[in-house]
DOMI-887842 format. One record per atom (N, C-alpha, C): residue number from 1; chain; atom name; x, y, z. Coordinates in steps of 0.001 Angstrom, whole numbers, m for minus. Each point is the difference from the previous one (the first is absolute). Layout:
% DOMI-887842
PT  num  cadena  atomo        X        Y        Z
PT  NUM       A     CA        X        Y        Z
...
This chain:
% DOMI-887842
PT  num  cadena  atomo        X        Y        Z
PT    1       A      N    68974  m172009   m67108
PT    1       A     CA     m512     m326    m1340
PT    1       A      C    m1380      599     m217
PT    2       A      N     m854      m65     1040
PT    2       A     CA    m1352      541     m140
PT    2       A      C       39     1486     m291
PT    3       A      N      879      751      748
PT    3       A     CA       94     1435     m222
PT    3       A      C      475      289    m1415
PT    4       A      N      968     m782     m471
PT    4       A     CA      517      208    m1356
PT    4       A      C    m1079     m238    m1034
PT    5       A      N     m780    m1045      213
PT    5       A     CA    m1049     m305     m972
PT    5       A      C    m1131     1008       56
PT    6       A      N     m264      553     1184
PT    6       A     CA    m1027     1022      106
PT    6       A      C      412     1273     m732
PT    7       A      N     1305      258      m53
PT    7       A     CA      485     1234     m613
PT    7       A      C      268     m153    m1489
PT    8       A      N       10    m1234     m502
PT    8       A     CA      380     m238    m1389
PT    8       A      C     m937      680     m979
PT    9       A      N    m1291      m36      273
PT    9       A     CA     m986      537     m935
PT    9       A      C     m766     1181      608
PT   10       A      N      736      935      525
PT   10       A     CA     m635     1151      637
PT   10       A      C     m792      860     m980
PT   11       A      N      283     m130    m1289
PT   11       A     CA     m757      760     m986
PT   11       A      C    m1440     m506     m139
PT   12       A      N     m292    m1196      524
PT   12       A     CA    m1356     m524      m80
PT   12       A      C     m871      625     1079
PT   13       A      N    m1208      451     m364
PT   13       A     CA     m903      548     1016
PT   13       A      C     m597    m1124      843
PT   14       A      N     m477      348     1178
PT   14       A     CA     m699     m993      808
PT   14       A      C    m1336     m303     m660
PT   15       A      N     m513    m1183      232
PT   15       A     CA    m1265     m393     m613
PT   15       A      C    m1149      823      562
PT   16       A      N     m883      417     m888
PT   16       A     CA    m1199      728      404
PT   16       A      C    m1081    m1020      326
PT   17       A      N     m176     m268     1281
PT   17       A     CA     m950    m1029      428
PT   17       A      C    m1443      425     m238
PT   18       A      N     m234     1320     m179
PT   18       A     CA    m1362      500     m210
PT   18       A      C     m417      m55    m1469
PT   19       A      N      963     m249     m871
PT   19       A     CA     m293      m44    m1433
PT   19       A      C     m856    m1213     m329
PT   20       A      N     m961      195     m895
PT   20       A     CA     m870    m1104     m383
PT   20       A      C      790    m1051     m775
PT   21       A      N     m399    m1255      178
PT   21       A     CA      689    m1091     m675
PT   21       A      C      810     m817      982
PT   22       A      N      517    m1115     m458
PT   22       A     CA      728     m911      873
PT   22       A      C     1458      372      177
PT   23       A      N      640     m674      932
PT   23       A     CA     1405      249      301
PT   23       A      C      884     m272    m1207
PT   24       A      N     m275    m1069     m725
PT   24       A     CA      812     m337    m1175
PT   24       A      C      m48     1129    m1023
PT   25       A      N    m1202      544     m220
PT   25       A     CA     m147     1098     m960
PT   25       A      C      792     1227      437
PT   26       A      N      m20      287     1300
PT   26       A     CA      753     1145      514
PT   26       A      C     1495     m194     m200
PT   27       A      N      484    m1204      334
PT   27       A     CA     1427     m280     m158
PT   27       A      C      395       83    m1473
PT   28       A      N     m836     m548     m853
PT   28       A     CA      243       68    m1442
PT   28       A      C      157     1446     m452
PT   29       A      N     m909      864      433
PT   29       A     CA       36     1403     m420
PT   29       A      C     1260      701      499
PT   30       A      N      390     m294     1248
PT   30       A     CA     1184      631      581
PT   30       A      C     1264     m408     m753
PT   31       A      N      141    m1295     m275
PT   31       A     CA     1207     m482     m689
PT   31       A      C        5      477    m1451
PT   32       A      N    m1157      m79     m651
PT   32       A     CA      m73      436    m1399
PT   32       A      C      382     1471     m132
PT   33       A      N     m518      829      901
PT   33       A     CA      318     1428      m51
PT   33       A      C     1495      231      176
PT   34       A      N      621     m767      902
PT   34       A     CA     1436      150      224
PT   34       A      C      801     m442    m1228
PT   35       A      N     m470    m1027     m688
PT   35       A     CA      670     m442    m1228
PT   35       A      C     m129     1057    m1087
PT   36       A      N    m1208      552     m144
PT   36       A     CA     m226     1028    m1019
PT   36       A      C      842     1245      289
PT   37       A      N      144      339     1289
PT   37       A     CA      798     1175      373
PT   37       A      C     1500     m302      m39
PT   38       A      N      348    m1241     m375
PT   38       A     CA     1394     m446     m118
PT   38       A      C      719      m34     1340
PT   39       A      N     m769      m80     1097
PT   39       A     CA      608     m183     1312
PT   39       A      C      507    m1442      129
PT   40       A      N     m691     m925     m636
PT   40       A     CA      547    m1328     m264
PT   40       A      C      592       74    m1409
PT   41       A      N     1291     m177     m120
PT   41       A     CA      654      162    m1290
PT   41       A      C     m237    m1202     m901
PT   42       A      N      m50      207    m1318
PT   42       A     CA      m91    m1126     m923
PT   42       A      C     1148     m978      218
PT   43       A      N     m338    m1283      166
PT   43       A     CA     1005    m1019      231
PT   43       A      C      321     m256     1464
PT   44       A      N     m569      796      911
PT   44       A     CA      279     m149     1433
PT   44       A      C     m763    m1178      598
PT   45       A      N      673     m781      854
PT   45       A     CA     m675    m1064      735
PT   45       A      C     m697      599     1217
PT   46       A      N    m1200     m487      283
PT   46       A     CA     m789      485     1131
PT   46       A      C      193     m923     1195
PT   47       A      N      343      584     1127
PT   47       A     CA      144     m744     1246
PT   47       A      C    m1388     m131      622
PT   48       A      N     m589    m1180     m138
PT   48       A     CA    m1384     m192      439
PT   48       A      C     m142      167     1512
PT   49       A      N      972     m473      761
PT   49       A     CA      m61      133     1456
PT   49       A      C       34     1464      411
PT   50       A      N      874      774     m644
PT   50       A     CA       90     1429      299
PT   50       A      C    m1298      707     m381
PT   51       A      N     m600     m457    m1083
PT   51       A     CA    m1270      568     m447
PT   51       A      C    m1097     m261     1030
PT   52       A      N      m40    m1221      511
PT   52       A     CA     m992     m343     1025
PT   52       A      C      201      845     1257
PT   53       A      N     1264      145      410
PT   53       A     CA      290      790     1190
PT   53       A      C     m403     1451     m186
PT   54       A      N      299      558    m1149
PT   54       A     CA     m315     1399     m259
PT   54       A      C    m1506      239       m6
PT   55       A      N     m745     m912     m624
PT   55       A     CA    m1441      177     m127
PT   55       A      C     m777     m544     1196
PT   56       A      N      673     m762      838
PT   56       A     CA     m666     m536     1179
PT   56       A      C    m1020    m1070     m315
PT   57       A      N      339     m870     m964
PT   57       A     CA     m925    m1059     m404
PT   57       A      C      756    m1319      m86
PT   58       A      N     m758    m1081     m144
PT   58       A     CA      612    m1324     m141
PT   58       A      C      450     m229    m1438
PT   59       A      N      667    m1114     m227
PT   59       A     CA      525     m299    m1332
PT   59       A      C    m1102     m317    m1010
PT   60       A      N    m1119     m552      476
PT   60       A     CA    m1030     m439     m946
PT   60       A      C     m546     1145     m863
PT   61       A      N     m497     1109      585
PT   61       A     CA     m527     1055     m866
PT   61       A      C     1067      643     m880
PT   62       A      N     1241       42      498
PT   62       A     CA     1083      534     m821
PT   62       A      C      248     m906    m1208
PT   63       A      N        8    m1317      245
PT   63       A     CA      194     m952    m1104
PT   63       A      C    m1131      103    m1018
PT   64       A      N    m1227      152      496
PT   64       A     CA    m1142      136     m902
PT   64       A      C      116     1272     m836
PT   65       A      N      385     1096      645
PT   65       A     CA      143     1268     m715
PT   65       A      C     1099      m85    m1051
PT   66       A      N     1115     m636      354
PT   66       A     CA     1094     m154     m965
PT   66       A      C     m420     m901    m1159
PT   67       A      N     m855     m994      291
PT   67       A     CA     m513     m857    m1071
PT   67       A      C     m827      805    m1006
PT   68       A      N     m811      925      514
PT   68       A     CA     m796      851     m893
PT   68       A      C      916      906     m838
PT   69       A      N     1023      518      652
PT   69       A     CA      935      866     m728
PT   69       A      C      776     m782    m1050
PT   70       A      N      251    m1279      264
PT   70       A     CA      651     m852    m1001
PT   70       A      C     m913     m191    m1202
PT   71       A      N    m1303     m192      257
PT   71       A     CA     m965     m148    m1091
PT   71       A      C      m58     1260     m857
PT   72       A      N      226     1151      627
PT   72       A     CA      m51     1279     m708
PT   72       A      C     1331      357     m655
PT   73       A      N     1025     m791      285
PT   73       A     CA     1294      227     m628
PT   73       A      C      931      947      738
PT   74       A      N     m338      362     1245
PT   74       A     CA      850      919      751
PT   74       A      C     1120     m715      758
PT   75       A      N     m219    m1256      363
PT   75       A     CA     1044     m780      661
PT   75       A      C       50    m1378     m641
PT   76       A      N     1092     m705      253
PT   76       A     CA      115    m1387     m439
PT   76       A      C      418     m836     1199
PT   77       A      N     m666    m1122      177
PT   77       A     CA      280     m888     1125
PT   77       A      C      902    m1116     m501
PT   78       A      N     1232      m39      520
PT   78       A     CA     1008     m939     m474
PT   78       A      C      182    m1116     1029
PT   79       A      N     m313    m1231     m341
PT   79       A     CA      143    m1121      942
PT   79       A      C     1404      m69      585
PT   80       A      N       58     m170     1298
PT   80       A     CA     1252     m136      744
PT   80       A      C      828     1293       42
PT   81       A      N     m498     1068     m609
PT   81       A     CA      781     1238      m28
PT   81       A      C     m746     1167      646
PT   82       A      N    m1306       34     m146
PT   82       A     CA     m763     1090      605
PT   82       A      C     m824      766    m1025
PT   83       A      N     m416     1179      378
PT   83       A     CA     m843      838     m850
PT   83       A      C      788     1226     m443
PT   84       A      N       m4      238    m1287
PT   84       A     CA      784     1099     m562
PT   84       A      C     m903      941     m797
PT   85       A      N      247     1285      144
PT   85       A     CA     m719      989     m795
PT   85       A      C      424     m181    m1458
PT   86       A      N     m963      m82     m881
PT   86       A     CA      342     m201    m1409
PT   86       A      C      662     1249     m574
PT   87       A      N      836     m229     m957
PT   87       A     CA      539     1122     m754
PT   87       A      C    m1075      500     m970
PT   88       A      N      138     1223     m433
PT   88       A     CA     m990      604     m887
PT   88       A      C      115     m634    m1381
PT   89       A      N    m1138     m377     m558
PT   89       A     CA      m35     m627    m1318
PT   89       A      C     m276     1065    m1054
PT   90       A      N     1017      322     m780
PT   90       A     CA     m140     1073     m992
PT   90       A      C    m1041     m344    m1060
PT   91       A      N      m60    m1273     m406
PT   91       A     CA     m987     m395    m1016
PT   91       A      C    m1423      234      508
PT   92       A      N     m237     m295     1283
PT   92       A     CA    m1319      256      583
PT   92       A      C     m309     1494        0
PT   93       A      N     1012      810      304
PT   93       A     CA     m193     1451       m2
PT   93       A      C     m349      504    m1397
PT   94       A      N      686     m522     m997
PT   94       A     CA     m262      429    m1369
PT   94       A      C    m1396     m422     m458
PT   95       A      N     m415    m1196      400
PT   95       A     CA    m1348     m454     m339
PT   95       A      C    m1045      883      681
PT   96       A      N      244      345     1260
PT   96       A     CA     m926      858      732
PT   96       A      C     m117     1365     m669
PT   97       A      N     1115      526     m461
PT   97       A     CA      m37     1304     m665
PT   97       A      C     m696      m83    m1350
PT   98       A      N       95    m1139     m673
PT   98       A     CA     m730     m195    m1254
PT   98       A      C    m1502       84      255
PT   99       A      N     m442     m654     1066
PT   99       A     CA    m1421       29      363
PT   99       A      C     m419     1421      354
PT  100       A      N      828      680      778
PT  100       A     CA     m332     1371      392
PT  100       A      C      m87      907    m1223
PT  101       A      N      934     m143     m936
PT  101       A     CA      m56      804    m1226
PT  101       A      C    m1315     m201     m726
PT  102       A      N     m396    m1255     m151
PT  102       A     CA    m1214     m304     m756
PT  102       A      C    m1235      621      636
PT  103       A      N      m50       34     1329
PT  103       A     CA    m1217      448      682
PT  103       A      C       37     1471      420
PT  104       A      N     1152      482      425
PT  104       A     CA       36     1363      514
PT  104       A      C      m26     1051    m1106
PT  105       A      N      556     m317    m1149
PT  105       A     CA      m54      943    m1110
PT  105       A      C    m1448      203     m444
PT  106       A      N     m740    m1085     m117
PT  106       A     CA    m1405      130     m383
PT  106       A      C     m844      601     1126
PT  107       A      N      439     m164     1234
PT  107       A     CA     m721      606     1122
PT  107       A      C        0     1518     m123
PT  108       A      N     1171      603     m189
PT  108       A     CA       35     1464     m107
PT  108       A      C     m645      473    m1293
PT  109       A      N      102     m804    m1048
PT  109       A     CA     m654      368    m1263
PT  109       A      C    m1520       53      177
PT  110       A      N     m516     m919      825
PT  110       A     CA    m1457      m54      204
PT  110       A      C     m507     1109      911
PT  111       A      N      777      360     1017
PT  111       A     CA     m515      972      972
PT  111       A      C      322     1452     m368
PT  112       A      N      942      219     m905
PT  112       A     CA      399     1369     m339
PT  112       A      C    m1160      872     m487
PT  113       A      N     m871     m475     m898
PT  113       A     CA    m1076      870     m503
PT  113       A      C    m1001      444     1066
PT  114       A      N      m29     m674     1132
PT  114       A     CA     m986      335     1024
PT  114       A      C      312     1307      715
PT  115       A      N     1274      343      101
PT  115       A     CA      378     1218      707
PT  115       A      C     m537       45     1417
PT  116       A      N       98    m1097      717
PT  116       A     CA     m550     m135     1349
PT  116       A      C      725      939      968
PT  117       A      N     m714     1049      458
PT  117       A     CA      611     1019      859
PT  117       A      C      464     m597     1329
PT  118       A      N     m784     m911      550
PT  118       A     CA      373     m606     1272
PT  118       A      C     1261     m840     m148
PT  119       A      N       85     m751    m1083
PT  119       A     CA     1192     m808     m257
PT  119       A      C     1223      887     m172
PT  120       A      N     m133     1057     m775
PT  120       A     CA     1132      891     m254
PT  120       A      C      486      655     1290
PT  121       A      N     m927      363      870
PT  121       A     CA      382      596     1279
PT  121       A      C      782    m1006      842
PT  122       A      N     m444    m1261       m2
PT  122       A     CA      683    m1044      767
PT  122       A      C     1387     m274     m580
PT  123       A      N      117       m2    m1326
PT  123       A     CA     1287     m248     m637
PT  123       A      C      994     1126      292
PT  124       A      N     m491     1236      m41
PT  124       A     CA      888     1134      276
PT  124       A      C      430       25     1468
PT  125       A      N     m895     m403      880
PT  125       A     CA      360      m97     1414
PT  125       A      C     1061    m1088      195
PT  126       A      N     m148    m1091     m727
PT  126       A     CA      980    m1079       48
PT  126       A      C     1373      498     m444
PT  127       A      N       35      792    m1058
PT  127       A     CA     1270      534     m491
PT  127       A      C      653      914     1039
PT  128       A      N     m808      807      665
PT  128       A     CA      541      884     1039
PT  128       A      C      561     m811     1166
PT  129       A      N     m747    m1036      394
PT  129       A     CA      464     m851     1108
PT  129       A      C     1283     m739     m377
PT  130       A      N       96     m436    m1256
PT  130       A     CA     1203     m696     m461
PT  130       A      C     1202      940       m1
PT  131       A      N     m222     1243     m377
PT  131       A     CA     1078      989       32
PT  131       A      C      472      235     1434
PT  132       A      N     m938       28      924
PT  132       A     CA      335      156     1416
PT  132       A      C      820    m1198      486
PT  133       A      N     m383    m1204     m412
PT  133       A     CA      737    m1205      384
PT  133       A      C     1428       44     m530
PT  134       A      N      170      476    m1224
PT  134       A     CA     1344      107     m565
PT  134       A      C      859      969      805
PT  135       A      N     m581     1137      359
PT  135       A     CA      750     1013      737
PT  135       A      C      458     m516     1362
PT  136       A      N     m781     m921      563
PT  136       A     CA      334     m543     1315
PT  136       A      C      668    m1371      m90
PT  137       A      N      416     m362    m1217
PT  137       A     CA      729    m1252     m225
PT  137       A      C     m744    m1199      584
PT  138       A      N    m1323      m12     m226
PT  138       A     CA     m850    m1075      515
PT  138       A      C     m322     m946    m1157
PT  139       A      N      889     m946     m207
PT  139       A     CA     m128     m917    m1138
PT  139       A      C    m1248     m870      112
PT  140       A      N     m283     m491     1204
PT  140       A     CA    m1156     m873      178
PT  140       A      C    m1290      756     m301
PT  141       A      N     m106     1226      491
PT  141       A     CA    m1211      795     m252
PT  141       A      C     m141      314    m1487
PT  142       A      N     1105      319     m657
PT  142       A     CA      m57      271    m1439
PT  142       A      C     m500    m1230     m751
PT  143       A      N      484    m1152      400
PT  143       A     CA     m427    m1260     m619
PT  143       A      C    m1502     m201      183
PT  144       A      N     m498      283     1194
PT  144       A     CA    m1434     m137      266
PT  144       A      C     m818      951     m868
PT  145       A      N      497     1221     m165
PT  145       A     CA     m721      988     m812
PT  145       A      C       55     m354    m1483
PT  146       A      N     1090     m606     m414
PT  146       A     CA      105     m489    m1386
PT  146       A      C    m1126    m1004     m279
PT  147       A      N     m159     m960      897
PT  147       A     CA    m1064     m988     m146
PT  147       A      C    m1368      669       62
PT  148       A      N     m152      955      915
PT  148       A     CA    m1286      683      163
PT  148       A      C     m435      702    m1272
PT  149       A      N      939      646     m697
PT  149       A     CA     m360      706    m1234
PT  149       A      C     m589     m953    m1026
PT  150       A      N      617    m1134     m169
PT  150       A     CA     m519     m972     m963
PT  150       A      C    m1343     m569      471
PT  151       A      N     m146     m187     1304
PT  151       A     CA    m1270     m497      526
PT  151       A      C    m1136      988     m257
PT  152       A      N      299     1281      102
PT  152       A     CA    m1018     1026     m285
PT  152       A      C     m511     m127    m1435
PT  153       A      N      903     m322     m901
PT  153       A     CA     m392     m164    m1405
PT  153       A      C     m899    m1215     m184
PT  154       A      N      340    m1103      661
PT  154       A     CA     m831    m1207     m106
PT  154       A      C    m1367      216      630
PT  155       A      N      m23      701     1119
PT  155       A     CA    m1288      278      650
PT  155       A      C     m884      846     m906
PT  156       A      N      608      937     m718
PT  156       A     CA     m769      844     m917
PT  156       A      C     m532     m815    m1174
PT  157       A      N      788     m987     m434
PT  157       A     CA     m457     m859    m1093
PT  157       A      C    m1207     m822      429
PT  158       A      N       66     m560     1203
PT  158       A     CA    m1151     m707      559
PT  158       A      C     m134    m1460     m375
PT  159       A      N     1026     m585     m595
PT  159       A     CA      m56    m1414     m366
PT  159       A      C      829     m799     1008
PT  160       A      N     m671     m685      903
PT  160       A     CA      688     m703     1076
PT  160       A      C      898    m1115     m522
PT  161       A      N     m389     m651    m1078
PT  161       A     CA      827    m1095     m516
PT  161       A      C     1330      523     m552
PT  162       A      N      m56     1165     m617
PT  162       A     CA     1237      619     m481
PT  162       A      C      908      319     1181
PT  163       A      N     m577      593     1035
PT  163       A     CA      770      370     1189
PT  163       A      C      617    m1224      675
PT  164       A      N     m773    m1061      154
PT  164       A     CA      507    m1199      663
PT  164       A      C     1090     m670     m829
PT  165       A      N     m118       56    m1322
PT  165       A     CA     1028     m581     m871
PT  165       A      C     1322      742      153
PT  166       A      N      m73     1323       38
PT  166       A     CA     1208      802      181
PT  166       A      C      575     m216     1391
PT  167       A      N     m859     m125     1006
PT  167       A     CA      473     m266     1362
PT  167       A      C      805    m1295       51
PT  168       A      N     m515    m1030     m671
PT  168       A     CA      695    m1290      m13
PT  168       A      C     1366      128     m680
PT  169       A      N       40      759    m1087
PT  169       A     CA     1272      214     m693
PT  169       A      C      939      835      847
PT  170       A      N     m542      986      697
PT  170       A     CA      809      901      807
PT  170       A      C      722     m737     1126
PT  171       A      N     m599    m1059      507
PT  171       A     CA      634     m758     1089
PT  171       A      C     1363     m528     m427
PT  172       A      N      159     m260    m1294
PT  172       A     CA     1268     m530     m504
PT  172       A      C     1115     1042       38
PT  173       A      N     m383     1282       31
PT  173       A     CA     1023     1045      m85
PT  173       A      C       83      849     1265
PT  174       A      N     m715     m390     1059
PT  174       A     CA      m12      810     1220
PT  174       A      C     1410      285      514
PT  175       A      N      823    m1036       99
PT  175       A     CA     1354      208      512
PT  175       A      C      830      836     m960
PT  176       A      N     m190     m238    m1273
PT  176       A     CA      787      698    m1004
PT  176       A      C     m286     1490       13
PT  177       A      N    m1282      363      193
PT  177       A     CA     m380     1408      m28
PT  177       A      C      707      768     1113
PT  178       A      N       60     m569     1192
PT  178       A     CA      666      687     1100
PT  178       A      C     1510      m51     m177
PT  179       A      N      483    m1079     m567
PT  179       A     CA     1434     m184     m219
PT  179       A      C      559     1113     m888
PT  180       A      N     m773      412    m1015
PT  180       A     CA      478     1004     m953
PT  180       A      C     m492     1404      327
PT  181       A      N     m601      173     1168
PT  181       A     CA     m573     1300      363
PT  181       A      C     1089      936      519
PT  182       A      N      974      285     m855
PT  182       A     CA     1092      902      349
PT  182       A      C     m476     1448     m114
PT  183       A      N      724      943      589
PT  183       A     CA     m390     1408     m160
PT  183       A      C     m109      417    m1467
PT  184       A      N      924     m503     m819
PT  184       A     CA      m39      356    m1424
PT  184       A      C    m1242     m564     m673
PT  185       A      N     m311    m1243      322
PT  185       A     CA    m1168     m625     m606
PT  185       A      C    m1289      629      517
PT  186       A      N        2      444     1247
PT  186       A     CA    m1175      682      535
PT  186       A      C     m288     1276     m793
PT  187       A      N     1041      768     m298
PT  187       A     CA     m184     1223     m786
PT  187       A      C     m572     m321    m1377
PT  188       A      N      533    m1045     m624
PT  188       A     CA     m489     m383    m1326
PT  188       A      C    m1446     m487       69
PT  189       A      N     m299     m827     1000
PT  189       A     CA    m1364     m512      164
PT  189       A      C     m980     1140      201
PT  190       A      N      378      961      837
PT  190       A     CA     m893     1128      260
PT  190       A      C     m263      791    m1271
PT  191       A      N     1047      240     m790
PT  191       A     CA     m172      732    m1257
PT  191       A      C     m882     m780     m979
PT  192       A      N      174    m1322      m37
PT  192       A     CA     m821     m842     m880
PT  192       A      C    m1461        5      446
PT  193       A      N     m219      m33     1305
PT  193       A     CA    m1370       72      522
PT  193       A      C     m636     1344     m331
PT  194       A      N      778     1066       86
PT  194       A     CA     m527     1333     m330
PT  194       A      C     m476       54    m1450
PT  195       A      N      744     m614     m901
PT  195       A     CA     m402      m18    m1413
PT  195       A      C    m1319     m746     m187
PT  196       A      N     m165    m1098      726
PT  196       A     CA    m1253     m759      m83
PT  196       A      C    m1160      852      500
PT  197       A      N      194      636     1148
PT  197       A     CA    m1069      817      591
PT  197       A      C     m311     1206     m889
PT  198       A      N     1022      631     m562
PT  198       A     CA     m229     1141     m891
PT  198       A      C     m826     m407    m1220
PT  199       A      N      305    m1167     m546
PT  199       A     CA     m754     m479    m1167
PT  199       A      C    m1448     m294      375
PT  200       A      N     m215     m561     1182
PT  200       A     CA    m1370     m262      459
PT  200       A      C     m745     1303      224
PT  201       A      N      694     1003      540
PT  201       A     CA     m632     1306      233
PT  201       A      C     m407      654    m1317
PT  202       A      N      766     m293    m1048
PT  202       A     CA     m312      543    m1331
PT  202       A      C    m1001     m858     m762
PT  203       A      N     m422    m1092      610
PT  203       A     CA     m914     m960     m633
PT  203       A      C      547     m541    m1311
PT  204       A      N     1317     m128      m58
PT  204       A     CA      670     m489    m1206
PT  204       A      C      319    m1481      196
PT  205       A      N     m866     m855     m541
PT  205       A     CA      122    m1438      221
PT  205       A      C     1306     m562     m548
PT  206       A      N      382      426    m1199
PT  206       A     CA     1211     m567     m607
PT  206       A      C     1258      498      695
PT  207       A      N      m23     1252      446
PT  207       A     CA     1155      507      741
PT  207       A      C      131     m720     1344
PT  208       A      N    m1125     m278      636
PT  208       A     CA       24     m737     1268
PT  208       A      C      527    m1414     m215
PT  209       A      N     m442     m650    m1079
PT  209       A     CA      463    m1351     m309
PT  209       A      C     1499       m9     m286
PT  210       A      N      461     1009     m753
PT  210       A     CA     1429       84     m325
PT  210       A      C      831      250     1260
PT  211       A      N     m508      857      889
PT  211       A     CA      727      297     1242
PT  211       A      C       82    m1240      893
PT  212       A      N    m1087     m758       56
PT  212       A     CA       20    m1225      801
PT  212       A      C      955    m1024     m616
PT  213       A      N      m24     m110    m1320
PT  213       A     CA      916     m922     m688
PT  213       A      C     1449      347      313
PT  214       A      N      337     1284      m90
PT  214       A     CA     1369      436      258
PT  214       A      C      394     m295     1455
PT  215       A      N     m932      235      911
PT  215       A     CA      267     m235     1423
PT  215       A      C      287    m1482      266
PT  216       A      N     m869     m876     m479
PT  216       A     CA      166    m1417      275
PT  216       A      C     1203     m584     m742
PT  217       A      N      290      522    m1182
PT  217       A     CA     1182     m459     m740
PT  217       A      C     1277      369      753
PT  218       A      N       m2     1192      596
PT  218       A     CA     1162      412      771
PT  218       A      C      178     m874     1242
PT  219       A      N    m1113     m340      642
PT  219       A     CA       64     m876     1180
PT  219       A      C      630    m1341     m377
PT  220       A      N     m440     m567    m1120
PT  220       A     CA      543    m1283     m443
PT  220       A      C     1494      100     m287
PT  221       A      N      402     1077     m655
PT  221       A     CA     1421      196     m315
PT  221       A      C      831      123     1276
PT  222       A      N     m533      667      999
PT  222       A     CA      708      157     1272
PT  222       A      C      154    m1354      693
PT  223       A      N    m1049     m831      m69
PT  223       A     CA       77    m1337      570
PT  223       A      C     1177     m778     m585
PT  224       A      N      100       21    m1310
PT  224       A     CA     1069     m741     m675
PT  224       A      C     1365      554      399
PT  225       A      N       97     1325       46
PT  225       A     CA     1268      639      358
PT  225       A      C      444     m384     1410
PT  226       A      N     m945        3      936
PT  226       A     CA      357     m333     1374
PT  226       A      C      331    m1481      158
PT  227       A      N     m612     m848     m807
PT  227       A     CA      333    m1431       88
PT  227       A      C     1441     m243     m415
PT  228       A      N      523      844     m871
PT  228       A     CA     1388     m119     m426
PT  228       A      C      956      604     1027
PT  229       A      N     m482     1033      706
PT  229       A     CA      830      660     1006
PT  229       A      C       93     m811     1289
PT  230       A      N    m1072     m723      340
PT  230       A     CA      m55     m757     1261
PT  230       A      C     m385    m1455     m279
PT  231       A      N      870     m748     m668
PT  231       A     CA     m351    m1367     m413
PT  231       A      C     m301     m951     1150
PT  232       A      N      584      242     1172
PT  232       A     CA     m226     m915     1129
PT  232       A      C    m1433       41      515
PT  233       A      N     m722     1064     m307
PT  233       A     CA    m1378      126      475
PT  233       A      C     m992     m667     m946
PT  234       A      N      491     m479    m1141
PT  234       A     CA     m892     m523    m1027
PT  234       A      C      245    m1469     m264
PT  235       A      N    m1074     m669     m319
PT  235       A     CA       82    m1409     m369
PT  235       A      C      708     m110    m1331
PT  236       A      N      932     m909      m68
PT  236       A     CA      747     m175    m1236
PT  236       A      C     m821     m766    m1010
PT  237       A      N      m15      508    m1215
PT  237       A     CA     m728     m677    m1070
PT  237       A      C      846    m1128     m588
PT  238       A      N     m629    m1007     m643
PT  238       A     CA      765    m1121     m553
PT  238       A      C     1144      434     m904
PT  239       A      N     m234     1021     m826
PT  239       A     CA     1051      452     m913
PT  239       A      C     1193      537      773
PT  240       A      N     m278      671     1140
PT  240       A     CA     1076      532      817
PT  240       A      C      834    m1136      592
PT  241       A      N     m684    m1056      446
PT  241       A     CA      695    m1135      599
PT  241       A      C      884     m676    m1022
PT  242       A      N     m509     m166    m1221
PT  242       A     CA      785     m632    m1052
PT  242       A      C     1219      835     m340
PT  243       A      N     m205     1335      m29
PT  243       A     CA     1119      883     m305
PT  243       A      C     1086      m72     1051
PT  244       A      N     m440     m157     1275
PT  244       A     CA      965      m81     1101
PT  244       A      C      815    m1274      m74
C-alpha cells in the first residue's frame, strides 16, 4: 500500500526545503500548481494519505494547506467524504474577464503614447519565445509567456493596485487558461498579442485598446465554448440543475 501511495502522485515535485517560508506554504504552492496544471482534475478526490507519503510530511501541514486552498476555492472539504478539487466556476471566470477588460484595455491605452523602447523590446522577445514554445509543443511554457506579456504591460503602467486587482481576478481563471491552451488557441493568442504589440509600437492608443478588447473577448468566448464541450469539468449553475 505504501508503494502504491508513493506512486499515486508522482507528478508532484519534492518539497524544496531551502525555499523561504513554512512547510504549509510550500505544500500549498505545490498542490495549487498541480491543480492549475490540471494534474489534479476538476472533481477529483484527493487521497490525503498518499499526498503525505509523496511529500514526506505529516497530515497536519497537508490539512492546513488544503484548508487554505478551500478558502481560495480550489478544493472543497466534504464532511465524511474527503477533499475534492472543485470544478471550474464559469461565472467566476466571466467576472474575472470583466475585470480584466475594464483594466487592461485602459492599460494599453495609457502606455501606447509613450513608445517605450525597452518595453517594446521585451514584448517582441516574449513573442519570439512564445513562438518557440509553440513549435516545441510546450503548453506550460506558452501559458507562462502569455501571463508574462500582460505583466510587462502592467509593469509599464506602474500602478501596483491595478496589477494586484488583475492578479486577484486572474486566480479565478488560472485552471481555465491552461485548460483551453490548445495548439489552435495558442496560434490565435499569439496573433492577437502581435496586434497589441504592433499597435503599441505605432503609439496608436485606440488601436491598442481595440486589439486588447478583441483578445480578451475571444478568451471569454473560448471559455464558454469549452464549458459546453467539457461539462464534467465545470460547476453546474442553478439553471442547468433545474433544466436537468
